[in-house]
N, C-alpha and C positions, 0 to 999 in steps of 0.2 A: 244738562250736562255742566254747568257751571258749578255744581256741587263738588266735583273731583277736584279741580284746581283749588277751591279754596280750601278742601281737607288737606290737600297737599302741602298748601301754606300755612296753615294751622300746625300741622305735624312738624313742619321745618321750622317754625318759631319755638314748638315747644323744644325739640333735641336742640336747638342753637342756643336756648336758655340752659338747659341742663350741662352743655360743654362748656359754657361761660361759667357757670358757678364753679365746676370742677377746675377749671383753668384758673380762677381766683383764689381758690381754696389752696390750689398747688402753689402760686405765686406767693400768697400769705406765709406759707409754711417755708419757703426757701428764704424769705424776707426775716424770719423770726432770728432771734439770737441762736448761737450756734448751741445746739442739743449736748448735753453730756451723756455719752453711750457708754462710758467705761464701766466695767463690771461684768456680772455673770447674768444672762437673760434665760429664762427657761419657759416652755410653753409646748403646745402641740399643733401639728398641722391641722388645718379644718377644711370642710368640705370634700372629704374623702370618706370611702367606707371604712378603711382601717387608719384612724390616725396614728401618726408618729411623733413621739417626745422629740424636742428639739431642745439642745443647749448651744448658746453661743455666748462667747466669753472674749470679752474686748478691752483692749489697752488703747487709750486716747491721747494723742500728743497734738492740741491744737485741734485741726480740722482733720488730721490724718488718724486713721483707725488700723489697727492690726489685731487679728486673734484667731480663735479656732472655732469651728461650727461642728457640733454632733448630732446627726439627724438618727433617729431609732437607736440612740444609744452608741453607734459605731462612730469612730473616729471618722469624719467625713472630710476635713481638711483645713489648711490654713487658709485664712480670708485677708483681705485687706480693703480698704476704702476711705472714703472721706465723708465729713459731714456738712452739710449746706443748710443753715438754719434748722428747720426739724426734719430734715430728710437725710438718711443715711443711704449712699451707695456703696454697695457691698459687693464682692467677687470673690472667687476662689483664687488664689495666688498663681496657681497651674493652668487657670481655664479663666481669662479675664472677661469672656463673653457668659460664663456660667455665674450669674448673681442677680442683682437685682435693687430695686428702691425700697426701704423700710422707712415708715413714718414714725418719729418718735414725739412722744408727749409724756413727759417726765418718766414716771417708771412704766412705762407700756410703749410696745413697739408692735407693728403690724405690715404687712404686706399682702398683696393680692397675687403675686407672682414673682418672688425672688427665689432662685435656684430649682425654679419648676415646681413650687409649692405654693400654698395658701397658709400663713400663720399668723399668730397672734404670741408674743412673748411679754413676759413679765420680769422686770429686774429684781433677781432674789438675792443678789450681794454686789456691794462696789469694790 
């Protein structure tokens, strides 16, 4: 019966290590120089049966960001947000709880759940 506690302890160590690595990566992204997110970003949703095209057009003034997002070719709304290092916090201006975090690396941006979708974007123009 000593096997079960040992297996649980081993599992706890593995999970803690994974969480620690994710936390460290997020802290490094937040501490990086402020990303330049101005321009037009295009891509598609991922992880769904039917991917939708997404276009995000942003203007940036220091850390503040404003713009428009189009999902599936339709005007979806105005957005606003702020940049902290390589992290863009963005939300609809009409619904501040509908948005999320996007990780920015040069001309690529990705999220696992912003605006209720998983997507990757690439800057198509500045």
